[in-house]
KOLPALO-861387 format. One record per residue (C-alpha): residue in one letter; chain; x, y, z. Coordinates in Angstrom, 2 decimals. Example, Ala and Ser with C-alpha at 12.3 -4.5 7.8 and 13.67 -1.06 7.14 Angstrom:
residues 2
+----+----+---------+---------+---------+
: aa : ch :      px :      py :      pz :
+----+----+---------+---------+---------+
:  A :  A :   12.30 :   -4.50 :    7.80 :
:  S :  A :   13.67 :   -1.06 :    7.14 :
+----+----+---------+---------+---------+
This chain:
residues 325
+----+----+---------+---------+---------+
: aa : ch :      px :      py :      pz :
+----+----+---------+---------+---------+
:  X :  A :    0.00 :   -0.03 :    0.00 :
:  X :  A :    1.23 :    3.49 :   -0.91 :
:  X :  A :    2.08 :    5.79 :    2.04 :
:  X :  A :   -0.92 :    8.03 :    2.96 :
:  X :  A :   -0.89 :   11.15 :    5.00 :
:  X :  A :   -3.24 :   12.80 :    7.31 :
:  X :  A :   -3.47 :   16.14 :    5.63 :
:  X :  A :   -5.24 :   19.15 :    7.13 :
:  X :  A :   -8.58 :   20.01 :    5.39 :
:  X :  A :  -11.92 :   21.69 :    5.85 :
:  X :  A :  -15.28 :   20.31 :    5.02 :
:  X :  A :  -18.69 :   21.25 :    6.36 :
:  X :  A :  -18.90 :   18.03 :    8.32 :
:  X :  A :  -15.50 :   18.70 :   10.03 :
:  X :  A :  -16.60 :   22.15 :   10.78 :
:  X :  A :  -19.69 :   21.06 :   12.38 :
:  X :  A :  -18.05 :   18.31 :   14.39 :
:  X :  A :  -15.34 :   20.56 :   15.69 :
:  X :  A :  -17.75 :   23.31 :   16.98 :
:  X :  A :  -20.13 :   20.64 :   18.52 :
:  X :  A :  -17.33 :   18.89 :   20.27 :
:  X :  A :  -13.61 :   19.18 :   19.80 :
:  X :  A :  -12.86 :   15.76 :   21.17 :
:  X :  A :  -15.15 :   14.11 :   18.51 :
:  X :  A :  -12.96 :   15.86 :   15.83 :
:  X :  A :   -9.92 :   14.48 :   17.48 :
:  X :  A :  -11.17 :   10.92 :   17.55 :
:  X :  A :  -12.61 :   11.21 :   13.99 :
:  X :  A :   -9.49 :   12.75 :   12.25 :
:  X :  A :   -6.48 :   12.36 :   14.64 :
:  X :  A :   -6.95 :    9.66 :   17.38 :
:  X :  A :   -8.20 :    7.06 :   14.81 :
:  X :  A :   -5.39 :    7.66 :   12.33 :
:  X :  A :   -3.45 :    4.37 :   11.72 :
:  X :  A :   -6.09 :    2.42 :   13.68 :
:  X :  A :   -6.39 :    0.00 :   10.70 :
:  X :  A :   -2.96 :   -1.38 :   11.37 :
:  X :  A :   -2.67 :   -4.70 :   13.11 :
:  X :  A :   -0.12 :   -3.13 :   15.56 :
:  X :  A :   -2.03 :    0.03 :   16.18 :
:  X :  A :   -2.38 :    1.25 :   19.73 :
:  X :  A :   -5.58 :    0.11 :   21.55 :
:  X :  A :   -7.16 :    3.49 :   21.57 :
:  X :  A :   -6.48 :    4.15 :   17.82 :
:  X :  A :   -7.82 :    0.73 :   16.88 :
:  X :  A :  -11.05 :    1.41 :   18.89 :
:  X :  A :  -11.33 :    4.90 :   17.51 :
:  X :  A :  -11.09 :    3.57 :   14.00 :
:  X :  A :  -13.71 :    0.97 :   14.62 :
:  X :  A :  -16.11 :    3.54 :   16.20 :
:  X :  A :  -15.55 :    5.85 :   13.35 :
:  X :  A :  -17.22 :    3.28 :   11.02 :
:  X :  A :  -20.45 :    3.27 :   13.15 :
:  X :  A :  -23.43 :    4.50 :   11.41 :
:  X :  A :  -27.24 :    4.52 :   12.26 :
:  X :  A :  -29.97 :    2.66 :   10.18 :
:  X :  A :  -31.13 :    6.04 :    8.81 :
:  X :  A :  -27.49 :    6.90 :    7.80 :
:  X :  A :  -27.16 :    3.57 :    6.22 :
:  X :  A :  -30.30 :    4.00 :    4.16 :
:  X :  A :  -29.26 :    7.52 :    3.10 :
:  X :  A :  -25.73 :    6.50 :    2.18 :
:  X :  A :  -27.05 :    3.47 :    0.31 :
:  X :  A :  -29.58 :    5.43 :   -1.63 :
:  X :  A :  -26.99 :    7.98 :   -2.73 :
:  X :  A :  -24.63 :    5.01 :   -3.92 :
:  X :  A :  -27.40 :    3.28 :   -5.95 :
:  X :  A :  -28.68 :    6.48 :   -7.52 :
:  X :  A :  -25.23 :    7.43 :   -8.49 :
:  X :  A :  -24.60 :    3.91 :  -10.02 :
:  X :  A :  -27.76 :    4.06 :  -11.95 :
:  X :  A :  -27.09 :    7.54 :  -13.29 :
:  X :  A :  -23.71 :    6.50 :  -14.47 :
:  X :  A :  -24.93 :    3.39 :  -16.29 :
:  X :  A :  -28.07 :    4.94 :  -17.71 :
:  X :  A :  -28.53 :    5.11 :  -21.46 :
:  X :  A :  -27.20 :    8.07 :  -23.34 :
:  X :  A :  -30.72 :    9.05 :  -24.66 :
:  X :  A :  -32.32 :    8.98 :  -21.30 :
:  X :  A :  -35.50 :    7.46 :  -19.94 :
:  X :  A :  -37.67 :    7.29 :  -16.81 :
:  X :  A :  -36.49 :    7.07 :  -13.27 :
:  X :  A :  -35.71 :    3.39 :  -12.62 :
:  X :  A :  -37.45 :    3.59 :   -9.29 :
:  X :  A :  -38.25 :    0.00 :   -8.83 :
:  X :  A :  -34.67 :   -1.20 :   -9.69 :
:  X :  A :  -33.34 :    1.60 :   -7.35 :
:  X :  A :  -35.76 :    0.44 :   -4.53 :
:  X :  A :  -34.83 :   -3.31 :   -4.95 :
:  X :  A :  -31.15 :   -2.73 :   -4.89 :
:  X :  A :  -31.15 :   -0.35 :   -1.94 :
:  X :  A :  -33.30 :   -2.81 :    0.04 :
:  X :  A :  -31.03 :   -5.71 :   -0.88 :
:  X :  A :  -27.89 :   -3.70 :    0.36 :
:  X :  A :  -29.42 :   -2.33 :    3.37 :
:  X :  A :  -30.76 :   -5.84 :    4.51 :
:  X :  A :  -27.23 :   -7.18 :    3.79 :
:  X :  A :  -25.57 :   -4.61 :    6.08 :
:  X :  A :  -28.04 :   -5.24 :    8.78 :
:  X :  A :  -27.11 :   -8.90 :    8.73 :
:  X :  A :  -23.46 :   -8.18 :    8.79 :
:  X :  A :  -23.90 :   -5.89 :   11.87 :
:  X :  A :  -26.22 :   -8.29 :   13.72 :
:  X :  A :  -23.66 :  -11.14 :   13.09 :
:  X :  A :  -20.71 :   -8.94 :   14.10 :
:  X :  A :  -18.92 :   -9.80 :   10.88 :
:  X :  A :  -16.61 :   -6.89 :   11.49 :
:  X :  A :  -15.36 :   -8.64 :   14.59 :
:  X :  A :  -15.20 :  -12.06 :   13.17 :
:  X :  A :  -13.09 :  -10.85 :   10.02 :
:  X :  A :  -11.26 :   -8.12 :   11.86 :
:  X :  A :  -12.38 :   -5.49 :    9.21 :
:  X :  A :  -14.69 :   -2.75 :   10.62 :
:  X :  A :  -14.27 :   -0.76 :    7.33 :
:  X :  A :  -15.64 :   -3.52 :    5.09 :
:  X :  A :  -18.43 :   -4.95 :    7.36 :
:  X :  A :  -21.15 :   -2.77 :    8.76 :
:  X :  A :  -21.39 :   -1.69 :   12.29 :
:  X :  A :  -24.74 :   -0.22 :   13.13 :
:  X :  A :  -25.18 :    2.12 :   16.06 :
:  X :  A :  -28.33 :    0.51 :   17.18 :
:  X :  A :  -26.52 :   -2.90 :   17.47 :
:  X :  A :  -23.38 :   -1.56 :   19.12 :
:  X :  A :  -24.79 :    0.73 :   21.69 :
:  X :  A :  -28.40 :   -0.21 :   21.81 :
:  X :  A :  -30.32 :   -3.50 :   22.30 :
:  X :  A :  -30.07 :   -4.31 :   18.53 :
:  X :  A :  -32.26 :   -3.68 :   15.60 :
:  X :  A :  -35.67 :   -5.21 :   15.99 :
:  X :  A :  -38.35 :   -6.09 :   13.48 :
:  X :  A :  -40.09 :   -2.70 :   13.82 :
:  X :  A :  -36.81 :   -0.79 :   12.98 :
:  X :  A :  -36.22 :   -3.05 :   10.12 :
:  X :  A :  -39.56 :   -2.38 :    8.73 :
:  X :  A :  -39.29 :    1.40 :    9.34 :
:  X :  A :  -36.02 :    1.21 :    7.39 :
:  X :  A :  -37.65 :   -0.56 :    4.44 :
:  X :  A :  -40.47 :    2.07 :    4.58 :
:  X :  A :  -37.89 :    4.87 :    4.32 :
:  X :  A :  -36.43 :    3.18 :    1.32 :
:  X :  A :  -39.82 :    2.89 :   -0.30 :
:  X :  A :  -40.86 :    6.49 :    0.46 :
:  X :  A :  -37.59 :    7.81 :   -0.75 :
:  X :  A :  -37.61 :    5.94 :   -4.11 :
:  X :  A :  -41.15 :    6.85 :   -4.76 :
:  X :  A :  -40.16 :   10.54 :   -4.04 :
:  X :  A :  -37.40 :   10.22 :   -6.56 :
:  X :  A :  -39.52 :    8.94 :   -9.19 :
:  X :  A :  -41.92 :   12.00 :   -8.93 :
:  X :  A :  -39.30 :   14.57 :   -8.21 :
:  X :  A :  -38.57 :   16.92 :  -11.26 :
:  X :  A :  -34.88 :   16.86 :  -10.82 :
:  X :  A :  -34.52 :   13.09 :  -10.80 :
:  X :  A :  -36.76 :   12.91 :  -13.77 :
:  X :  A :  -34.54 :   15.36 :  -15.57 :
:  X :  A :  -31.32 :   13.65 :  -14.53 :
:  X :  A :  -32.51 :   10.37 :  -15.89 :
:  X :  A :  -34.47 :   11.90 :  -18.85 :
:  X :  A :  -32.05 :   14.49 :  -20.37 :
:  X :  A :  -29.04 :   13.49 :  -22.79 :
:  X :  A :  -26.33 :   11.91 :  -20.70 :
:  X :  A :  -23.82 :   14.45 :  -21.90 :
:  X :  A :  -25.79 :   17.10 :  -19.77 :
:  X :  A :  -24.74 :   15.32 :  -16.62 :
:  X :  A :  -21.64 :   17.27 :  -15.85 :
:  X :  A :  -20.87 :   15.47 :  -12.46 :
:  X :  A :  -22.20 :   12.49 :  -10.69 :
:  X :  A :  -21.38 :   12.03 :   -7.04 :
:  X :  A :  -17.56 :   11.94 :   -6.84 :
:  X :  A :  -16.54 :    8.90 :   -4.92 :
:  X :  A :  -12.78 :    9.33 :   -4.26 :
:  X :  A :  -11.06 :   12.03 :   -2.21 :
:  X :  A :   -8.98 :   13.28 :   -5.07 :
:  X :  A :  -12.17 :   14.08 :   -6.96 :
:  X :  A :  -13.74 :   15.77 :   -4.06 :
:  X :  A :  -10.95 :   18.22 :   -3.22 :
:  X :  A :  -10.21 :   21.86 :   -4.19 :
:  X :  A :   -7.94 :   24.38 :   -2.65 :
:  X :  A :   -9.53 :   27.64 :   -1.21 :
:  X :  A :   -7.24 :   30.32 :    0.23 :
:  X :  A :   -4.48 :   27.83 :    0.57 :
:  X :  A :   -6.60 :   25.25 :    2.50 :
:  X :  A :   -7.68 :   21.81 :    1.12 :
:  X :  A :  -11.55 :   21.80 :    1.00 :
:  X :  A :  -13.56 :   18.71 :    0.49 :
:  X :  A :  -16.91 :   19.20 :   -1.38 :
:  X :  A :  -19.08 :   16.38 :   -2.69 :
:  X :  A :  -22.25 :   17.48 :   -4.64 :
:  X :  A :  -24.50 :   14.59 :   -5.64 :
:  X :  A :  -25.25 :   15.79 :   -9.12 :
:  X :  A :  -24.45 :   18.59 :  -11.48 :
:  X :  A :  -26.68 :   18.96 :  -14.58 :
:  X :  A :  -26.52 :   21.48 :  -17.34 :
:  X :  A :  -29.73 :   23.13 :  -18.66 :
:  X :  A :  -30.59 :   24.27 :  -22.27 :
:  X :  A :  -28.70 :   27.56 :  -21.72 :
:  X :  A :  -25.54 :   25.89 :  -20.34 :
:  X :  A :  -26.27 :   26.94 :  -16.74 :
:  X :  A :  -25.49 :   24.39 :  -14.04 :
:  X :  A :  -27.74 :   23.01 :  -11.39 :
:  X :  A :  -26.24 :   21.39 :   -8.31 :
:  X :  A :  -28.63 :   18.80 :   -6.80 :
:  X :  A :  -28.21 :   17.54 :   -3.28 :
:  X :  A :  -30.45 :   14.50 :   -2.32 :
:  X :  A :  -31.56 :   14.35 :    1.19 :
:  X :  A :  -33.49 :   11.44 :    2.87 :
:  X :  A :  -33.97 :   13.16 :    6.18 :
:  X :  A :  -36.54 :   15.69 :    7.30 :
:  X :  A :  -36.48 :   19.18 :    5.64 :
:  X :  A :  -34.30 :   21.83 :    7.43 :
:  X :  A :  -32.84 :   25.03 :    6.24 :
:  X :  A :  -29.73 :   24.25 :    4.28 :
:  X :  A :  -26.45 :   25.98 :    5.21 :
:  X :  A :  -25.73 :   28.49 :    2.39 :
:  X :  A :  -21.99 :   28.49 :    3.29 :
:  X :  A :  -21.93 :   24.70 :    2.33 :
:  X :  A :  -23.90 :   25.38 :   -0.85 :
:  X :  A :  -21.31 :   28.03 :   -1.76 :
:  X :  A :  -18.53 :   25.52 :   -1.35 :
:  X :  A :  -20.28 :   23.34 :   -3.67 :
:  X :  A :  -20.49 :   26.21 :   -6.16 :
:  X :  A :  -16.76 :   27.01 :   -5.82 :
:  X :  A :  -16.09 :   23.30 :   -6.41 :
:  X :  A :  -18.26 :   23.20 :   -9.56 :
:  X :  A :  -16.56 :   26.49 :  -10.88 :
:  X :  A :  -13.11 :   25.13 :  -10.42 :
:  X :  A :  -13.97 :   21.70 :  -11.99 :
:  X :  A :  -15.97 :   23.10 :  -14.93 :
:  X :  A :  -15.00 :   26.73 :  -15.45 :
:  X :  A :  -18.60 :   27.88 :  -15.28 :
:  X :  A :  -18.86 :   31.01 :  -13.10 :
:  X :  A :  -20.72 :   31.18 :   -9.91 :
:  X :  A :  -23.39 :   33.40 :  -11.40 :
:  X :  A :  -24.52 :   30.66 :  -13.58 :
:  X :  A :  -24.78 :   27.90 :  -10.82 :
:  X :  A :  -27.94 :   27.31 :   -8.83 :
:  X :  A :  -28.10 :   24.80 :   -5.95 :
:  X :  A :  -31.07 :   22.65 :   -5.25 :
:  X :  A :  -31.59 :   20.76 :   -1.92 :
:  X :  A :  -34.14 :   17.96 :   -2.50 :
:  X :  A :  -35.79 :   16.20 :    0.25 :
:  X :  A :  -36.84 :   13.07 :   -1.65 :
:  X :  A :  -39.14 :   11.58 :    1.10 :
:  X :  A :  -41.15 :   14.71 :    1.65 :
:  X :  A :  -41.30 :   16.16 :   -1.92 :
:  X :  A :  -39.71 :   19.57 :   -0.87 :
:  X :  A :  -37.05 :   21.51 :   -2.65 :
:  X :  A :  -34.93 :   24.34 :   -1.36 :
:  X :  A :  -33.52 :   26.50 :   -4.25 :
:  X :  A :  -30.42 :   28.90 :   -3.87 :
:  X :  A :  -29.18 :   31.12 :   -6.51 :
:  X :  A :  -26.63 :   33.99 :   -5.94 :
:  X :  A :  -24.15 :   31.58 :   -4.42 :
:  X :  A :  -21.42 :   34.27 :   -4.61 :
:  X :  A :  -23.15 :   36.26 :   -1.93 :
:  X :  A :  -22.31 :   33.34 :    0.50 :
:  X :  A :  -18.65 :   32.77 :   -0.60 :
:  X :  A :  -17.19 :   35.22 :    1.78 :
:  X :  A :  -19.08 :   33.70 :    4.70 :
:  X :  A :  -17.81 :   30.27 :    3.75 :
:  X :  A :  -14.21 :   31.60 :    3.44 :
:  X :  A :  -14.52 :   33.22 :    6.87 :
:  X :  A :  -15.67 :   29.89 :    8.32 :
:  X :  A :  -12.74 :   28.07 :    6.73 :
:  X :  A :  -10.29 :   30.70 :    8.09 :
:  X :  A :  -11.77 :   30.58 :   11.63 :
:  X :  A :  -11.73 :   26.78 :   11.67 :
:  X :  A :   -8.14 :   26.71 :   10.40 :
:  X :  A :   -6.95 :   29.01 :   13.13 :
:  X :  A :   -8.95 :   27.26 :   15.87 :
:  X :  A :   -7.86 :   23.64 :   15.08 :
:  X :  A :   -4.22 :   24.52 :   14.26 :
:  X :  A :   -3.77 :   26.19 :   17.60 :
:  X :  A :   -4.38 :   22.89 :   19.14 :
:  X :  A :   -1.99 :   20.80 :   17.19 :
:  X :  A :    1.41 :   19.96 :   18.45 :
:  X :  A :    2.81 :   19.81 :   14.95 :
:  X :  A :    1.22 :   22.04 :   12.38 :
:  X :  A :    3.21 :   21.20 :    9.45 :
:  X :  A :    2.45 :   17.49 :    9.70 :
:  X :  A :   -1.14 :   17.89 :   10.97 :
:  X :  A :   -0.33 :   16.05 :   14.25 :
:  X :  A :   -2.54 :   16.39 :   17.35 :
:  X :  A :   -0.23 :   14.98 :   20.07 :
:  X :  A :   -2.23 :   16.41 :   23.06 :
:  X :  A :   -5.79 :   15.09 :   23.36 :
:  X :  A :   -6.42 :   17.62 :   26.30 :
:  X :  A :   -6.30 :   20.44 :   23.77 :
:  X :  A :   -9.50 :   19.04 :   22.26 :
:  X :  A :  -11.95 :   19.08 :   25.27 :
:  X :  A :  -15.20 :   17.19 :   25.47 :
:  X :  A :  -18.54 :   18.89 :   24.92 :
:  X :  A :  -20.45 :   19.86 :   28.09 :
:  X :  A :  -23.69 :   19.11 :   26.29 :
:  X :  A :  -24.32 :   15.46 :   27.28 :
:  X :  A :  -27.21 :   15.25 :   24.87 :
:  X :  A :  -24.66 :   15.37 :   21.96 :
:  X :  A :  -22.89 :   12.39 :   23.66 :
:  X :  A :  -26.08 :   10.23 :   23.34 :
:  X :  A :  -25.74 :   10.44 :   19.62 :
:  X :  A :  -21.95 :   10.12 :   19.40 :
:  X :  A :  -20.22 :    7.02 :   18.15 :
:  X :  A :  -17.13 :    7.81 :   20.32 :
:  X :  A :  -19.03 :    7.80 :   23.68 :
:  X :  A :  -17.37 :    4.50 :   24.62 :
:  X :  A :  -13.85 :    5.98 :   24.21 :
:  X :  A :  -14.66 :    9.15 :   26.21 :
:  X :  A :  -16.08 :    7.16 :   29.11 :
:  X :  A :  -19.56 :    8.77 :   28.50 :
:  X :  A :  -21.45 :    5.71 :   27.45 :
:  X :  A :  -25.06 :    6.64 :   27.62 :
:  X :  A :  -27.88 :    4.51 :   29.27 :
:  X :  A :  -30.25 :    5.63 :   26.53 :
:  X :  A :  -28.19 :    6.32 :   23.37 :
:  X :  A :  -30.07 :    7.95 :   20.46 :
:  X :  A :  -29.17 :    6.86 :   16.83 :
:  X :  A :  -27.81 :    9.81 :   14.93 :
:  X :  A :  -29.86 :   11.18 :   12.03 :
:  X :  A :  -29.07 :   10.75 :    8.17 :
:  X :  A :  -27.61 :   14.16 :    7.98 :
:  X :  A :  -24.95 :   13.54 :   10.71 :
:  X :  A :  -22.97 :   11.27 :    8.29 :
:  X :  A :  -19.41 :   12.32 :    7.72 :
:  X :  A :  -18.89 :   13.13 :    4.09 :
:  X :  A :  -15.07 :   13.73 :    4.03 :
+----+----+---------+---------+---------+
């Protein structure tokens, strides 16, 4: 395996984690580093394992994104209808497979928490019961039905394939840009060109509608501009809540760019002030990353075991709490 390095970077998920709980950022991006190695220290190995935990709703959201991405990439050049039934069947198959892996603790049997699912409800809770399984399948059905009726999904599958300028980058190199000297990770689900050549960024959401963060959408805009050369003024972002049939539209992304840059700068200063080796992005002092005082956040956190804050009544994190980069 080629050498890999833990480079300093900003993403919306990192930003949110840090200002919720600095200790969580430490475990997610520093304390878990190298935990995949057979000779890793015990804390690093445990952090790496816990980093892989996801809730059932996160699993459904991630799986739906993956299947829609795959279907868009393999769709015919001329276009057609949204293949809702095929998407639903494939998402259900993958979700049920992952549930079996987690229930059977395949991650422990094969010593591979990255490849085999570990679900939050199994690890910290009493296990996924039949009701939760049925609710997950209902979520899959509702989301795929929502896709089939959504105008942006119909356009994505119906327009000439050459109009799909980007489809959900799935490797880190494809997600990265540099903003003011800082590596930034952004991962728009879909970018489609309209008849005039303007670009539409589509972000699928399987969770409940909530007001999107315009700084995050501005980063999508900067990412698309750098990758395509199309100016921000000709890019519109659409947040699509597929289960609920709601769409949030944002133009004028340039107005939010300065706010996004301010957040990147503040995050960079605040995190680097805690590092013991800024040049190599090393956090050698865990005490510089204190735990949150809000114990409600601990109930939803996959690292509660490491922090000695294992909760009697844990709450499975929501779909939008997944770490994207």
